[in-house]
C-alpha positions in Angstrom: 70.5 51.9 130.2 71.7 50.5 133.5 70.9 53.0 136.3 71.7 53.3 140.0 68.8 53.7 142.4 69.0 56.6 145.0 66.4 56.6 147.9 65.9 58.1 151.3 67.4 55.3 153.4 68.3 55.2 157.1 70.7 52.4 158.4 69.6 51.2 161.8 72.6 49.8 163.8 73.0 47.6 166.8 73.5 49.1 170.2 75.0 45.9 171.6 76.9 42.8 170.5 74.7 39.7 169.8 72.9 37.5 167.2 70.1 39.2 165.3 66.7 37.4 164.5 64.0 39.2 162.5 60.2 39.5 163.0 59.4 40.6 159.4 60.5 39.7 155.8 62.7 42.0 153.8 60.6 44.4 151.7 57.7 44.7 154.2 56.3 48.1 155.3 56.7 48.7 158.9 55.1 51.3 161.4 57.1 53.4 163.8 57.5 51.3 167.0 56.9 48.1 165.2 59.2 45.2 166.4 61.7 44.6 163.7 64.4 42.3 165.3 65.9 40.9 168.5 69.4 40.8 169.8 70.4 37.8 171.9 73.8 36.8 173.5 73.5 33.3 172.0 72.0 32.0 168.8 68.3 31.1 168.9 67.6 27.6 168.1 64.1 27.1 166.6 62.4 24.1 165.1 62.0 26.0 161.8 65.7 26.8 161.3 66.7 26.1 157.8 69.7 23.8 157.9 72.2 23.3 155.0 71.0 20.7 152.5 67.5 20.7 154.1 64.7 20.7 151.5 62.5 23.9 151.4 59.2 24.3 150.0 59.0 27.8 148.2 56.2 29.7 147.0 55.6 30.6 143.3 56.6 34.1 143.9 59.8 33.2 145.7 60.8 30.8 142.7 60.0 33.6 140.3 62.2 36.0 142.4 65.3 33.5 142.4 64.7 33.0 138.6 64.8 36.9 138.1 68.0 37.2 140.0 69.7 34.3 138.2 68.7 35.9 134.9 70.2 39.2 135.9 73.3 37.3 136.9 73.6 35.5 133.7 73.1 38.7 131.6 75.9 40.4 133.4 78.2 37.5 134.0 82.0 38.4 134.1 84.4 35.5 134.7 87.0 38.1 136.0 84.6 39.2 138.7 83.7 36.4 141.1 82.0 38.7 143.7 78.9 38.8 141.3 78.6 35.0 141.9 78.9 35.5 145.6 76.3 38.2 145.6 73.8 35.8 143.8 74.5 33.1 146.4 73.8 35.7 149.3 70.6 36.9 147.5 69.2 33.4 147.0 70.2 32.3 150.5 68.3 35.4 151.8 65.1 34.4 150.0 65.2 31.0 151.4 65.8 32.3 155.0 62.9 34.6 154.5 60.8 31.6 153.6 60.6 30.7 157.3 60.2 34.4 158.6 56.5 34.0 159.5 57.1 31.0 161.6 60.1 32.7 163.3 58.2 35.7 164.0 55.5 33.7 165.8 58.2 31.9 167.8 60.0 35.3 168.7 56.5 36.7 169.9 56.0 33.4 172.1 59.3 33.8 173.6 58.4 37.4 174.6 54.9 36.4 175.8 56.2 33.6 177.9 58.8 35.8 179.5 61.7 33.9 178.0 63.7 37.1 177.4 66.8 36.8 179.4 69.5 38.8 177.7 67.0 39.4 174.7 66.6 42.9 173.5 64.0 44.0 171.1 64.7 46.6 168.3 61.7 48.7 167.1 61.4 50.8 164.0 62.4 54.4 164.6 60.1 55.6 161.8 57.5 54.4 159.2 59.0 52.8 156.1 59.9 49.7 154.1 62.4 47.2 155.8 65.4 45.9 153.7 68.1 43.7 155.3 70.6 44.2 152.5 73.3 46.8 153.1 75.8 48.0 150.4 77.3 51.3 151.8 75.4 53.4 149.2 72.7 54.3 151.5 74.1 57.9 152.0 75.0 58.3 148.3 73.9 61.8 146.8 72.6 62.2 143.3 75.5 64.7 142.4 78.1 62.3 143.5 77.2 59.4 141.1 79.7 59.1 138.3 80.7 56.3 135.9 82.5 54.3 138.5 79.3 53.7 140.4 77.3 52.9 137.3 80.0 50.4 136.3 79.4 48.6 139.6 83.2 48.8 140.5 83.8 47.5 144.0 80.0 46.9 144.7 79.3 44.6 147.3 76.1 43.9 149.3 75.7 42.2 152.8 72.6 40.4 153.6 71.7 40.1 157.3 69.7 37.0 158.1 68.6 35.3 161.1 71.3 34.3 163.7 73.8 36.7 162.0 76.3 37.7 164.7 76.9 41.4 164.9 78.9 43.8 167.0 77.7 47.1 168.5 77.5 49.7 165.8 77.1 47.1 163.1 74.2 47.5 160.5 71.1 45.6 161.5 68.8 46.8 158.6 67.7 49.8 156.6 64.5 51.7 156.6 63.4 53.3 153.2 61.2 56.2 154.4 60.0 58.0 151.2 57.9 57.0 148.3 60.1 59.3 146.1 63.1 57.5 144.5 65.6 58.4 141.7 67.3 56.4 139.0 70.6 58.0 137.8 71.8 57.2 134.2 74.7 58.4 132.1 73.2 60.2 129.0 74.8 60.1 125.6 75.5 63.6 124.1 72.8 62.8 121.3 70.2 62.0 123.9 70.9 65.1 126.1 70.6 67.3 122.9 67.4 65.5 122.0 65.8 66.1 125.4 67.0 69.7 125.5 65.5 70.3 122.0 62.1 68.6 123.1 61.6 71.0 126.0 62.1 74.7 126.5 65.0 75.6 128.7 62.8 76.5 131.7 60.2 73.8 131.2 60.3 70.6 133.3 61.2 67.5 131.4 59.6 64.2 131.7 60.2 60.6 130.4 58.5 57.5 130.0 60.6 54.7 131.6 60.3 51.0 131.0 61.8 48.6 133.5 63.1 45.6 131.7 62.9 43.4 134.6 59.1 43.2 134.7 58.1 45.4 131.7 56.5 48.0 134.1 56.3 51.5 132.6 56.3 54.6 134.8 56.5 58.3 134.1 59.4 60.1 135.6 60.5 63.7 136.1 63.7 64.2 134.2 66.6 66.5 135.4 69.8 66.7 133.4 72.8 67.3 135.4 76.0 68.2 133.3 79.5 67.9 134.8 81.2 69.0 131.5 81.6 68.0 127.9 80.1 64.5 127.2 79.5 64.0 130.9 75.8 64.5 131.4 73.5 62.5 133.7 69.9 62.0 133.8 68.0 62.0 137.2 64.7 60.1 136.7 62.6 60.7 139.8 59.5 58.6 140.6 56.8 59.1 143.2 55.3 55.5 143.2 56.3 51.9 143.0 59.3 52.4 145.3 58.6 49.2 147.1 58.5 47.3 143.8 62.2 47.8 143.4 63.2 48.3 147.0 65.8 45.4 147.0 67.5 46.7 143.9 70.3 49.0 143.8 70.8 48.7 140.0 68.0 48.6 137.4 67.9 48.1 133.7 65.6 50.4 131.9 64.5 51.7 128.5 63.6 55.3 127.8 60.6 55.5 125.4 60.8 58.7 123.3 58.0 57.8 121.0 55.4 55.2 121.6 53.0 55.2 118.6 50.3 52.5 118.1 47.6 52.0 115.6 49.8 53.1 112.7 49.2 51.4 109.4 52.5 49.9 108.1 52.9 49.7 104.2 54.0 46.4 102.7 57.3 48.2 101.5 58.3 48.8 105.1 58.5 45.0 105.9 62.0 43.7 105.9 63.9 40.5 106.9 67.4 39.9 108.0 69.3 36.6 108.5 70.8 36.0 112.0 72.4 33.2 113.9 
C-alpha cells in the first residue's frame, strides 16, 4: 500500500519580512526555547555558503538519503507529472544545503555573541519537538478527511525552506512535530476489510504488523477501520514510536503482514519455477 502520514504538526510563521537562516538541520529534535532560525533584512553572506556548481563533500548517510529519494522518484515516475521531478530537485538541494548547517549554526552564534545583530531577529521553538523545513499544506489534515484524491497525490507540492530564503510576514518558516504518535492512512480493499473484521471480534482492538519498504523496518500498529460506505473503507495505522525515522515523509510505501511463519518444513512438491523476462 501507499499511505499518507498524519502527525501532530504545528507550522511556525514569520512575524516580519526577511531572509531566514537556520541553526539546526531538518529532522533534529529541539527543546522549547531553542534557537531555530534568524530573520535578517539582507542575505547573510558566510564563507561556507554553498554556491551553484561548487563541489560538496557529502557523508555516507547523506548519499544514502539522496539515493533513497531518487529510487522513490524512479518507482513512481510519471512523464505527465513534471512536479515530481521538481520535488526531487528540491529535496536533494535541501540535503546539500543541510550539509553546511553545522558550520552555519556556528557562524550565526558568533554573530550573536559579537553583537553583530543589527536588524537580526532570532526565532525560538515554542514547544519541544522535531524540526522539519518542508511545508506541504497538509499539516492540519485530519484522519477522516483523507480520501483517494490525497492518496493519489493529486496536486501535492512540497516547499523546502533553506538558508537565505526570502519570506514575508506570515509565511511558514518551519514546522514542529510535537508528538511521538503518528498515523498512516491507507485505502483498504473490501477483501482485506472483511478479513480483518473476521480476525477480530467487533469490540476488540485490531492490530497489524507493518513493514516499511523503504528500509524494511517492521512495526506493530493499532488498526482502526473507517468506513465511508460500500467499498470505501480506510485503515488508520497508528504508531507510538519511530516517528522521527519518517518525519520528512508525507507518503510511505508499506506492506501489511497478515501471517509471518518461519521454521516450516517445505515439501519438495511445493517447489515451483516460472519463466520470466
